[in-house]
C-alpha positions as CSV (number, residue, x, y, z in Angstrom):
1,M,-16.5,2.9,-13.1
2,R,-14.2,5.8,-12.2
3,P,-15.7,8.8,-10.4
4,R,-16.2,12.0,-12.3
5,N,-13.3,14.4,-12.2
6,K,-13.4,16.7,-9.3
7,K,-13.8,20.4,-10.0
8,H,-10.5,22.2,-10.5
9,L,-8.7,18.8,-10.4
10,E,-5.5,19.9,-12.1
11,E,-5.3,23.1,-10.1
12,R,-5.7,21.2,-6.8
13,F,-3.2,18.6,-7.9
14,E,-0.7,21.3,-8.8
15,K,-1.0,22.9,-5.4
16,C,0.2,19.6,-3.9
17,S,2.9,19.0,-6.4
18,S,5.7,19.3,-3.9
19,I,4.7,15.9,-2.4
20,V,4.2,13.9,-5.6
21,V,7.1,12.5,-7.6
22,A,6.4,13.4,-11.3
23,D,9.0,10.9,-12.6
24,P,9.4,8.1,-10.1
25,A,12.0,6.3,-12.3
26,I,14.6,8.9,-11.5
27,M,14.2,8.0,-7.8
28,K,15.1,4.4,-8.2
29,G,17.5,3.4,-5.4
30,N,17.2,6.9,-3.8
31,W,13.8,7.1,-2.3
32,R,15.0,7.7,1.2
33,S,16.7,10.8,0.0
34,A,13.3,12.2,-1.2
35,F,12.6,13.0,2.5
36,L,13.8,16.0,4.3
37,S,17.0,15.1,6.1
38,V,19.9,12.7,6.3
39,E,18.4,11.4,9.5
40,E,15.2,10.5,7.7
41,E,17.1,8.7,5.0
42,K,17.9,6.0,7.6
43,K,14.2,5.4,8.4
44,P,12.4,2.3,7.1
45,L,10.6,2.8,3.8
46,H,7.1,1.5,3.5
47,L,5.0,1.5,0.3
48,E,1.2,1.5,0.1
49,I,-0.2,0.4,-3.3
50,G,-3.6,1.8,-4.0
51,C,-3.7,4.5,-1.2
52,G,-7.2,5.7,-2.2
53,K,-8.2,8.9,-0.3
54,G,-5.3,8.5,2.2
55,A,-6.9,7.5,5.4
56,F,-4.5,4.6,5.9
57,V,-1.3,6.2,5.0
58,T,-2.0,9.4,7.0
59,G,-3.0,7.3,10.0
60,M,0.1,5.2,9.7
61,A,2.3,8.3,9.2
62,Q,0.9,9.8,12.4
63,K,1.4,6.5,14.4
64,N,4.8,5.8,13.0
65,P,6.8,9.1,12.6
66,E,10.0,6.9,12.4
67,V,8.8,5.5,9.0
68,S,8.9,7.1,5.6
69,F,5.9,6.3,3.4
70,V,5.4,6.2,-0.3
71,A,1.7,6.2,-1.3
72,M,0.9,5.0,-4.8
73,E,-2.5,5.5,-6.5
74,C,-3.2,5.4,-10.2
75,V,-6.5,7.4,-10.2
76,K,-5.7,11.2,-10.1
77,N,-9.2,12.1,-9.1
78,V,-8.7,10.0,-5.9
79,I,-5.1,10.6,-5.0
80,V,-5.6,14.4,-5.0
81,T,-7.8,14.0,-1.9
82,A,-5.0,12.0,-0.1
83,M,-2.4,14.6,-1.1
84,E,-4.6,17.5,0.2
85,K,-4.9,15.7,3.6
86,V,-1.1,15.4,3.8
87,V,-0.5,19.0,2.9
88,A,-3.2,20.2,5.4
89,A,-1.7,18.2,8.2
90,D,1.8,19.0,7.2
91,Y,3.1,15.4,7.3
92,K,6.7,15.3,6.5
93,N,7.0,11.5,6.0
94,I,4.7,10.9,3.1
95,I,5.2,11.3,-0.7
96,F,3.1,10.1,-3.6
97,I,3.3,8.3,-6.9
98,N,0.4,8.8,-9.3
99,N,0.7,5.5,-11.2
100,N,0.2,1.8,-10.8
101,A,2.1,-1.3,-9.6
102,D,3.0,-2.5,-13.2
103,F,6.1,-0.2,-13.0
104,L,7.4,-1.1,-9.5
105,C,10.7,-2.5,-10.7
106,E,11.3,0.6,-12.8
107,Y,10.6,2.8,-9.7
108,F,12.3,0.9,-6.9
109,A,15.7,-0.8,-6.7
110,E,16.2,-4.3,-5.5
111,G,15.7,-4.6,-1.7
112,E,14.7,-0.9,-1.4
113,V,11.3,-1.3,0.3
114,D,10.9,-2.6,3.8
115,R,7.1,-3.2,3.8
116,I,4.3,-3.2,1.2
117,Y,0.6,-2.6,2.1
118,L,-2.3,-3.9,-0.1
119,N,-5.5,-2.5,1.3
120,F,-8.9,-3.4,-0.2
121,S,-7.4,-3.9,-3.7
122,D,-9.7,-4.4,-6.7
123,P,-10.7,-8.1,-6.5
124,W,-11.2,-8.5,-10.3
125,P,-13.7,-11.2,-9.6
126,R,-13.8,-12.8,-13.1
127,N,-11.3,-15.6,-13.6
128,K,-10.3,-14.2,-16.9
129,H,-9.1,-11.1,-15.1
130,A,-7.0,-12.9,-12.5
131,K,-3.8,-11.5,-13.9
132,Y,-4.9,-8.0,-12.8
133,R,-5.2,-9.0,-9.1
134,L,-2.4,-7.4,-7.1
135,T,-1.5,-10.8,-5.6
136,Y,-1.2,-12.6,-9.0
137,K,2.2,-14.3,-9.5
138,T,3.6,-11.6,-11.8
139,Y,3.1,-8.9,-9.1
140,L,4.5,-11.2,-6.5
141,E,7.7,-11.4,-8.5
142,K,7.9,-7.6,-8.5
143,Y,7.3,-7.4,-4.8
144,A,9.9,-10.0,-4.1
145,K,12.5,-8.0,-6.0
146,I,12.0,-4.7,-4.3
147,L,11.5,-6.0,-0.7
148,A,14.4,-5.8,1.6
149,P,15.5,-8.9,3.5
150,G,13.0,-9.5,6.2
151,G,10.5,-7.3,4.5
152,C,6.9,-8.3,4.0
153,I,3.5,-7.6,2.5
154,V,0.5,-6.8,4.7
155,Q,-2.8,-7.4,2.9
156,K,-6.3,-6.4,4.1
157,T,-9.5,-7.0,2.2
158,D,-13.2,-7.6,2.8
159,N,-13.4,-9.8,-0.3
160,R,-13.2,-13.5,0.7
161,G,-12.7,-14.6,-2.9
162,L,-9.7,-12.3,-3.3
163,F,-8.3,-13.4,0.0
164,D,-8.6,-17.1,-0.8
165,F,-6.9,-16.5,-4.1
166,S,-4.1,-14.5,-2.4
167,V,-3.5,-17.2,0.2
168,E,-3.2,-19.8,-2.6
169,S,-1.1,-17.5,-4.8
170,F,1.4,-16.6,-2.0
171,T,1.7,-20.3,-1.0
172,E,2.1,-21.6,-4.5
173,N,4.9,-19.1,-5.2
174,G,6.9,-19.9,-2.1
175,W,5.9,-17.1,0.2
176,R,5.6,-17.7,3.9
177,L,2.4,-16.5,5.6
178,E,1.9,-15.3,9.2
179,N,-1.0,-13.9,11.2
180,V,-3.6,-15.0,8.7
181,S,-7.0,-13.8,9.9
182,Y,-10.4,-14.2,8.4
183,N,-11.9,-11.8,10.9
184,L,-9.4,-9.1,11.9
185,H,-11.6,-7.5,14.4
186,S,-12.5,-10.6,16.3
187,D,-11.5,-11.3,20.0
188,E,-8.9,-13.8,18.7
189,T,-6.7,-11.2,17.0
190,P,-3.6,-10.4,19.0
191,A,-3.8,-7.0,20.7
192,E,-0.6,-5.8,19.1
193,I,-2.0,-6.3,15.6
194,L,-5.2,-4.5,16.4
195,S,-3.4,-1.6,18.1
196,A,-1.1,-1.1,15.1
197,N,-4.1,-1.3,12.6
198,V,-5.3,1.8,10.9
199,I,-8.8,1.7,9.6
200,T,-9.3,2.7,6.0
201,E,-12.4,4.2,4.4
202,Y,-13.5,0.9,3.1
203,E,-12.7,-1.0,6.3
204,N,-14.9,1.4,8.3
205,R,-17.7,1.0,5.8
206,F,-17.6,-2.8,5.9
207,M,-17.3,-2.9,9.7
208,E,-20.5,-0.9,9.9
209,L,-22.2,-3.5,7.7
210,G,-20.9,-6.3,9.9
211,Q,-18.7,-7.8,7.2
212,P,-15.4,-9.5,8.4
213,I,-12.1,-8.0,7.4
214,H,-9.4,-10.5,6.2
215,R,-5.7,-9.9,6.9
216,L,-2.4,-11.6,6.4
217,E,1.4,-11.0,6.4
218,A,3.4,-12.5,3.6
219,F,7.2,-13.0,3.4
220,P,8.9,-13.6,0.1
221,P,11.1,-16.7,-0.6
222,V,14.6,-16.3,0.7
223,K,16.9,-15.0,-1.9
224,L,19.9,-17.4,-2.4
């Protein structure tokens, strides 16, 4: 169930319109130029699919000023909160897309994205809805097209069913997995991974409940 629309939603969205791309298709192949300077066009381009209220992308942007971030979220009622955070903090390395992953290949050119983040995606627990999971094979095909050589997906979730499905889906479709963890915040996790991690709204909630967070890095099949 989607949350009720926030008061003055359209007005609030419009106030942040300078950091959202209204027609992402026209940016295909030119996303780096959406940022403010020629220097920034040379920066790595990272994409978060399902940015929610923006805790992850704003945290990453603060930690990694050398990276340009595109944050995608299909629910307008949710993305507006993330956009307001970016405007308030005056981050210059984040822009938004208010749409979903079905259109990735219309929005991004082949090899344009250096990294994709999938954080606490909808698990779609019923088997008949498996095709909607963001690690289903049809989505993996899209990711493989837009990722640059050496690029990868970083996935985090609290949902063991989705994580097991993802591990199987990546493996069956020829992706190489690294740093697979069934408990990200355990003592066994390498310090460099924990230090680079930004805790999302969901992650914080599940950590407080004592639920383990699952994480992996996935690299697409080598293009011949």
